[in-house]
N, C-alpha and C positions, 0 to 999 in steps of 0.2 A: 604496552600496558605492563607486561611482566618485568621489563627492565626498569621502568620508572617507578612503579608502585609496588613491585614485588608480588603482583597478583596474576595468577594464570587465567587468561581469558577463557570463559566458558560461553556457551550459547546463551545462557541466562544473563550473563553480564553484558554481552553484546545487545541482547534484547532490551535490557534496562537502559543502556546508553541511547539506543535508537528511540526508545519511548520518551526519555527525558528531553532529548534534542527536539524531537518532533512536537511534543506538547509545548515546548518553549517557543515554537515557531521557527526553529533552526532546521528546516527541512533539508537543506543542502548538507549540513553537517551530519544529520542523521543518515543521509544517503551515502556520505563518505565512510561512515562507520560500516554500513552494510557492504560497501564495495571492498573494504579492507579486511573483512572477516577472514579468519584462517579456515573456517568451515563454511559449508553451505547454509545460508539463512533458512530458518524453519518458519512454520506458520506463525508463531508468536512474533518473530522479528518482522515479517512482512505485515502482519496485522497491526503492529505498533506504528510502522511507517504509514500504512493506510489510514489509521485512525488520526494520527497527527496531521497528515496531509489533508484529510477531509476537514478537520477543524480549521486549518489555515486556508482552505480553499485552493490548494495546489492541485488542479485537475490532472496535470501531466503526471505528477508523482502518484496520484491516486490510481491512475490507469496502469502505471507500471506495477505498483504493488498489487493491484487487483489481478492482473494477468498472472503474476507469480503465485498468488494465493489460489487461483483457480487451477493452476498446474498442480499444486500440492493437494488441494481439496476440491476436486471437481464437483462433488455432490452439493457443495454449498454455493455454487455459482449464482443461482437465482437470488438468494438473499444478499450476497455481496453486491451484485449488480443493482439491486433495488437501493442499497445504501448509497452507491455512487451516483445513481440517477438523481437522487434527491439533491446532492451537492451540485450536479450539473444544472439542475433546474434553478437552484438558489443563485447560482453564479451566471445565469442566463446563457449558458453554453448551449448552442444549437444541437449538437450531437455529442454523445459520449462514445468514443471509438471502442473502448473496452467493453461497454455494454452491448454494442452491436456484435462484437465477437462472441459474447456470451450466447447470443441467439443465432450465431452462425451467419450473421448478416441477413437473416431471413425473418420471417414472422410478420406480424402486423406492424403497421407504422408506429403504433403507440409503444410497442416493446423495443423498437430500435431508434426512436426519436425521443428527445426530452421535451 
C-alpha cells in the first residue's frame, strides 16, 4: 500500500479495507487483508470481518472472526454468540461450533444447538 499509493497503512485503513471487501461479498479478499496486516488485527477489524461474513452467510469465517473477538473481548461473548446463532439458524446449520465453545461445550441443549 505504501509503495503503490504512498499511504502508510494504519490499523484504521486495514479495518476500512476489510469492511469494504466484506460488505461487497468479497470475504476471501477481506481475509487476505487480515492475514497480510503488518500488525495484529484489533476488535474493529475482526468485527468488520464478522459483520460482512454474517451478511454473506459465510459461517466458517463467522466462527473464525467470533473466536478472535472473544479472545480480545471475552465479556461480550454471549452477545456475539447470539448474533452468530441467528445466522446459523437462518442458514439451517445444525450446530455452530464457535457458539458451543462460548458455552464451554456445556450447558443446556438450547444454548449449544441451533
